[in-house]
C-alpha positions in Angstrom: 44.3 57.6 43.0 42.6 54.7 41.2 39.1 53.8 42.4 36.5 51.2 41.1 32.9 52.3 40.6 30.1 49.9 41.7 26.6 50.3 40.3 23.9 48.6 42.5 20.7 48.6 40.7 18.6 47.4 43.6 14.8 46.8 44.2 14.0 50.1 45.7 16.7 52.4 44.1 19.9 52.8 42.4 23.0 54.1 43.8 26.6 54.3 42.2 29.7 54.3 44.5 33.4 54.9 44.3 35.5 52.4 46.2 39.1 53.1 47.0 42.2 50.6 47.1 41.2 50.2 50.8 37.7 48.8 50.1 36.3 52.0 51.5 33.5 53.7 49.8 34.7 57.3 49.2 31.8 58.8 47.3 28.0 57.5 46.6 25.1 58.9 44.6 21.3 57.3 45.0 18.2 57.9 43.5 15.2 55.9 44.6 13.2 53.8 41.7 9.2 54.0 41.4 7.4 51.0 42.4 4.2 50.0 40.5 1.6 47.7 41.9 -1.1 47.4 39.1 -2.9 44.5 41.1 -2.8 42.6 44.2 0.5 40.3 43.8 1.9 42.3 41.0 5.1 44.3 41.0 6.8 46.3 38.1 9.2 48.7 37.4 10.0 51.0 34.5 13.0 49.7 32.8 13.6 52.9 31.0 13.7 54.6 34.5 16.2 52.0 35.7 18.6 52.8 33.4 17.9 56.6 33.5 18.7 56.4 37.4 22.1 54.6 36.4 23.1 57.5 34.1 22.1 60.1 36.6 24.0 58.6 39.6 26.8 57.8 37.5 27.3 61.5 36.4 26.6 62.9 40.0 29.1 60.6 41.4 32.1 61.2 38.8 31.1 65.2 39.2 31.1 64.8 42.8 34.8 63.2 43.0 35.9 65.9 40.9 34.4 68.8 42.7 35.4 67.4 45.9 39.2 67.5 44.8 39.6 63.9 44.6 42.1 63.3 42.0 40.4 59.8 41.3 41.1 57.7 38.4 38.2 55.1 37.5 39.9 52.1 36.8 36.9 49.7 36.2 33.1 49.2 36.6 31.4 46.5 38.6 27.8 46.1 38.8 25.4 44.2 40.8 21.5 44.0 40.8 18.2 43.1 42.0 17.9 39.4 40.3 15.3 37.6 38.9 13.5 40.7 37.7 12.5 40.2 34.1 13.2 42.5 31.2 12.1 42.5 27.2 13.5 45.0 24.7 13.9 45.5 21.2 17.6 45.6 20.3 16.8 47.7 17.4 15.1 50.5 19.1 16.3 50.2 22.7 12.9 50.3 24.0 11.6 48.3 26.7 8.5 46.2 25.4 6.8 45.9 28.7 7.1 47.0 32.5 10.0 45.0 33.9 8.2 42.3 36.1 10.0 42.2 39.7 11.0 39.1 41.3 8.6 39.9 44.2 5.7 39.5 41.4 3.7 36.6 41.6 1.6 36.5 38.3 3.0 33.4 37.2 2.3 31.4 40.5 -0.3 29.3 38.9 1.5 28.4 35.8 4.4 27.2 38.3 1.8 24.9 39.8 0.7 23.4 36.7 4.5 22.8 35.7 5.0 21.1 39.0 1.7 19.1 38.7 2.7 18.2 35.4 5.8 16.3 37.0 8.7 18.6 35.9 9.8 19.5 39.5 12.7 17.0 39.7 14.1 17.7 36.4 14.0 21.8 37.1 15.7 20.9 40.7 18.3 18.8 39.5 19.3 21.1 36.5 19.1 24.4 37.8 19.1 23.8 41.7 16.0 26.0 42.1 12.1 25.5 42.4 9.1 26.1 40.1 8.3 29.3 41.8 7.3 32.7 40.0 10.2 34.4 42.0 12.2 33.2 39.0 12.4 34.9 35.5 11.9 32.1 33.4 8.1 32.0 33.7 8.0 36.0 33.7 9.7 36.2 30.2 6.9 33.6 29.1 4.0 35.6 30.5 5.4 38.8 28.6 5.3 36.7 25.3 2.1 34.9 26.1 -0.1 37.5 28.0 2.1 40.6 27.8 1.6 41.5 24.1 5.0 40.5 22.9 5.0 38.4 19.8 8.3 36.4 19.6 7.7 35.2 16.1 7.2 39.1 14.9 10.2 40.3 16.9 13.7 39.2 15.3 15.3 41.9 17.5 13.6 40.6 20.9 16.3 40.5 23.9 15.0 39.0 27.1 17.3 39.5 30.1 17.6 40.3 33.9 18.4 43.7 35.2 22.3 43.5 34.7 21.8 42.4 31.1 19.8 45.5 30.4 22.0 47.8 31.9 25.2 46.4 30.4 23.6 46.5 27.0 23.0 50.1 27.4 26.3 51.0 29.0 28.1 49.4 26.1 26.1 51.2 23.3 22.5 50.0 23.1 21.3 50.0 19.6 24.9 50.8 18.6 26.6 47.7 19.4 25.7 47.0 23.0 26.8 43.8 24.7 23.9 41.5 25.4 25.5 39.5 28.2 24.8 38.5 31.8 27.3 36.6 34.3 26.7 33.0 35.7 25.2 34.3 39.0 22.2 36.0 37.4 22.1 33.3 34.7 21.5 30.8 37.4 18.4 32.5 38.9 16.4 32.3 35.7 15.1 28.7 35.7 16.4 28.6 32.1 20.3 28.1 33.0 21.9 24.5 33.5 24.3 25.0 36.5 26.1 22.0 35.9 27.0 22.2 32.1 27.4 26.1 32.5 24.8 26.8 29.6 21.2 27.9 28.8 19.2 24.5 28.4 17.4 24.2 25.2 15.0 21.8 27.0 14.1 24.0 30.0 13.6 26.8 27.5 11.3 25.1 25.5 9.5 23.9 28.7 8.8 27.4 29.8 8.0 28.8 26.4 11.4 31.0 26.2 12.9 31.6 22.9 16.7 30.8 23.6 17.9 32.8 20.8 16.9 36.2 22.7 19.0 35.3 25.7 22.2 36.8 26.1 25.8 35.3 26.4 26.7 34.1 29.9 30.3 35.3 31.0 32.4 34.9 34.1 31.4 37.2 36.9 35.1 38.7 37.0 36.3 39.8 33.6 35.7 42.4 30.8 32.3 42.5 29.5 33.0 45.5 27.4 33.7 49.2 27.4 31.3 52.1 28.5 30.0 53.9 25.4 31.0 57.5 24.7 27.4 58.7 24.5 26.6 57.2 28.1 26.3 59.8 30.9 27.6 62.6 28.5 30.9 60.7 28.1 31.8 60.9 31.8 32.9 57.2 32.0 33.9 56.9 28.5 36.1 53.8 27.5 36.2 52.6 31.2 35.9 48.9 31.3 32.8 47.2 32.7 34.5 44.1 34.1 32.7 42.7 37.0 29.0 41.5 37.4 27.2 39.3 39.8 23.6 39.3 41.4 23.2 41.2 44.6 23.2 38.4 47.0 26.3 36.6 45.4 28.0 40.1 45.4 27.6 40.6 48.8 28.7 37.0 49.8 32.0 38.0 47.8 32.4 41.5 49.3 32.2 39.6 52.8 35.3 37.8 51.8 33.5 34.6 52.1 35.8 32.7 49.8 36.1 29.4 51.8 33.1 26.6 52.0 30.9 26.8 55.1 31.5 30.7 55.4 28.0 32.3 55.7 26.3 36.0 55.2 23.0 37.4 55.5 21.7 40.3 53.8 18.8 42.4 55.6 17.6 44.2 52.1 14.1 44.2 50.7 14.1 40.5 51.4 16.7 38.4 53.6 19.2 36.4 51.7 21.2 33.7 53.5 24.2 32.3 51.3 26.8 29.5 52.3 29.7 29.0 50.2 29.8 25.4 49.2 33.3 25.8 47.1 33.5 24.0 43.5 31.2 21.0 43.9 27.6 21.3 43.0 25.4 19.3 45.3 22.3 17.6 44.7 19.1 19.5 45.5 18.5 20.2 49.0 14.7 20.5 50.4 13.8 24.1 51.4 16.8 25.6 49.8 18.1 26.5 46.5 21.4 25.9 45.0 23.0 28.6 42.9 26.2 29.5 41.2 28.0 32.1 43.6 30.6 33.4 41.0 32.9 32.3 38.4 36.4 33.5 38.2 38.5 32.4 35.2 37.3 28.8 34.5 36.6 28.2 38.4 32.7 28.2 39.5 31.9 28.5 43.2 28.5 27.4 44.2 26.5 28.3 47.3 23.4 27.1 49.2 20.7 29.9 49.5 17.8 30.8 51.5 15.4 33.4 50.1 13.1 35.3 52.3 10.9 37.4 50.7 10.1 40.1 52.9 12.5 41.9 55.6 13.1 45.7 54.6 9.8 45.6 52.6 7.8 45.0 55.8 9.5 48.2 57.3 8.6 50.0 54.2 5.0 48.6 54.9 5.2 49.9 58.3 5.9 53.4 56.9 4.2 53.8 53.9 1.1 51.2 54.1 0.5 51.9 58.0 2.1 55.2 58.6 3.3 54.1 62.0 7.1 55.4 61.2 8.0 58.3 59.4 11.2 56.8 58.1 12.8 53.5 58.1 15.5 54.5 60.7 12.6 55.2 63.3 12.1 51.3 63.6 15.1 50.3 65.8 14.4 52.6 68.6 10.6 52.1 68.6 11.0 48.5 68.6 13.8 49.1 71.2 11.5 50.6 73.6 10.1 47.4 74.3 11.9 44.6 76.4 9.4 41.8 74.8 6.8 41.4 72.1 4.3 40.7 74.7 2.9 37.7 72.1 2.8 39.8 69.1 4.0 38.2 66.1 4.1 39.2 62.5 4.5 36.8 59.4 5.6 39.2 56.5 4.3 36.9 54.1 3.1 39.8 51.7 4.0 37.7 48.3 4.0 34.2 49.8 6.8 32.5 51.8 10.1 31.7 50.4 13.0 29.4 52.2 12.6 26.9 53.7 8.6 27.0 53.2 8.1 27.7 49.6 4.6 28.5 50.2 3.0 31.2 47.4 -0.4 31.0 49.0 0.7 32.1 52.5 -0.1 35.7 53.4 0.9 38.2 56.0 -0.5 38.0 59.4 -0.5 39.5 62.7 -1.5 37.5 65.5 -1.6 38.1 69.4 -3.1 41.7 69.5 -4.7 42.9 72.5 -5.9 46.4 73.5 -2.7 47.1 74.9 -0.9 46.6 71.4 0.5 49.8 70.2 3.0 51.0 67.4 5.9 49.7 69.3 4.7 46.0 69.1 4.3 46.1 65.5 7.8 47.7 65.0 9.4 45.0 67.3 7.3 42.1 65.7 8.8 43.2 62.4 12.2 43.2 63.4 11.9 39.9 65.3 10.5 38.2 62.1 13.8 39.0 60.2 15.5 37.0 62.9 13.2 34.2 63.0 13.0 33.7 59.3 16.9 33.7 59.1 17.1 31.1 62.0 14.7 28.7 59.9 16.9 28.9 57.1 20.1 28.4 58.9 18.7 25.5 60.9 18.1 23.8 57.4 21.2 25.1 56.0 23.6 24.0 58.5 22.2 20.5 58.3 22.2 20.3 54.6 25.4 22.0 53.9 27.7 20.0 56.3 29.2 23.0 57.7 27.7 24.3 61.3 27.5 28.0 61.2 29.6 29.3 63.9 29.8 32.9 62.4 27.6 34.9 60.4 28.2 37.9 58.6 25.5 40.5 58.4 24.8 43.3 55.8 21.9 45.5 54.4 20.1 48.4 55.7 18.3 46.7 58.7 21.7 45.4 59.8 22.3 49.0 61.2 20.0 47.8 64.1 21.8 46.5 67.0 18.7 45.1 68.3 18.3 43.0 65.2 21.7 41.6 65.3 21.4 40.8 68.9 18.2 38.8 68.3 19.9 37.0 65.4 22.7 36.0 67.6 20.3 34.8 70.2 18.4 33.0 68.0 21.0 31.0 66.0 23.4 30.8 68.7 26.2 32.1 66.6 28.4 35.1 66.6 27.1 37.9 64.1 29.4 40.4 62.9 28.5 43.5 61.1 31.6 44.9 58.8 32.9 48.4 58.9 31.2 49.2 55.6 27.6 48.6 54.9 28.0 48.7 51.2 28.8 45.1 51.2 26.8 44.3 48.1 28.6 47.1 45.8 31.9 46.3 47.6 31.6 42.7 46.2 30.8 44.1 42.6 33.7 46.4 42.8 36.1 43.7 44.1 35.1 41.3 41.0 35.8 44.1 38.3 39.0 45.3 40.2 40.3 41.8 40.4 39.6 41.4 36.5 41.6 44.8 35.9 44.5 44.2 38.2 43.6 46.7 40.8 43.8 44.0 43.1 46.2 41.2 42.2 44.6 38.1 43.8 41.9 36.6 46.0 44.6 36.9 49.0 44.8 40.7 48.1 41.1 40.9 49.1 40.8 39.6 52.0 42.2 42.5 54.0 39.1 44.5 52.9 36.7 42.9 55.2 36.7 44.4 58.4 34.1 44.3 61.4 32.7 47.2 62.8 30.6 45.4 65.7 30.3 41.8 67.1 27.2 40.4 68.7 27.5 37.2 70.8 24.3 35.2 72.2 23.4 36.5 75.8 19.7 35.1 75.9 19.2 31.8 77.0 18.2 28.7 74.8 15.1 28.1 76.5 14.0 31.8 76.1 15.1 32.0 72.5 13.6 28.8 71.6 10.2 29.7 73.3 10.0 32.9 71.4 10.7 30.9 68.2 8.0 28.4 69.0 5.8 31.4 69.3 6.7 32.2 65.8 6.3 28.9 64.1 2.6 28.9 65.5 1.9 32.1 64.0 3.6 31.2 60.7 1.4 28.1 60.6 -1.7 30.5 60.7 -0.2 32.3 57.7 0.1 29.5 55.4 -2.4 29.1 52.4 -4.5 31.9 52.9 -4.5 33.4 49.6 -7.9 33.7 47.8 -6.8 33.2 44.0 -7.7 36.4 41.7 -8.4 36.4 38.2 -5.2 38.2 37.7 -3.2 35.7 39.3 -4.9 32.8 38.1 -4.0 33.3 34.5 -5.1 30.3 32.5 -2.6 29.2 30.4 -4.4 25.5 29.3 -5.5 27.0 26.0 -1.8 27.9 25.0 0.4 24.9 26.4 -0.5 21.4 26.7 
């Protein structure tokens, strides 16, 4: 039985999955990833731990398949990953030179403001499809070089990459000939990649202070990157081709089989990410939204509009770990559903600022409407409702800009298991919301890209049958009620804007280093 293995290196954990020909997950191994918060606004990961968890989950997955009596042949490996997280390493020693700076990290917010004040935003928007925000990789790499103790001039073996590149390099041999490469979808999230010409931009790299020589090759999302080295995971996956890579949100769009322009998905993960397929034409910049490369197959590039919301599942984590009002994430749905209304309580989860369509790095998380009657259930419900409101904000802008009114929204991610959330989403957006049978849509997309490259599936048409609905949600609330609830959200959101007090850590003064 041929299977395709998908490595999903996410923000909170790493999982390896085996996907069968019917698109169903037949085995999985998961490990949680340590989160480091060295100061307010700073978020880091240990790159060595990310790689260790990849090896561990790969071994467990393949041993589990064998122990379970599944006569499985691994035809290919696909990979998907947390995007924008920046890693620097030495290609000679294989050692990371700094902790990975996570996409949520805000330490370069002031540098982005300086670049915008200097008039660089229009060029950045037109070239990359992105905005000047510390969310993206470029200023993180530059911070590592300027403030993180890495001397690029004295490091001829310096490699700069995102999580997919780091894992690809290690999978294919590391210091012994590892492939230093990323795919177009991840490259398009760095602030260093020209999405129109399809290459690293020398001008952008110079502007940000990123040595272009340290960046890896940019390859199509579906195609062979290299073979797994014999030394990896004890040889458990030796010589299996790594043949598909895509950033997690683009992989989810592919996994939902959103192959036609206008098809749209939302992933409720650590953050919420809404992507709409735009086809083969790259549009001009859209206010409030990002333009990104969805994937490349052969010579054909597909673009997408994206709305990036920074905190969704992260809010649930905060309820669990920060406040202690739930013991596990699965408690959120039942607790929130114990109320029929929010009783005027709104939670704006701007823990690291606001993303699309507001792009306010100085916003901070806010709870409004508290009374003596407010309890745990109100906060849980407000957290769930915030996911639906933020997605509506993005879809309202996206439908107008993309020229494709959204009528059906495909939903995945951990929080998509909550019926309450998807019903709220249908009510707020006045669209049909579909939850697929398999919740591991991101990993499925990576597996599909790899299997397509290796002939496991013969064509895009062969993949369409892999997307099956498990549940469908239609709008039931009145338009008046939905709009009234949303208006309350917008009032709460306005109170969260520009609340940040600049700290010495965040306000890194680069004036003495850059003109």
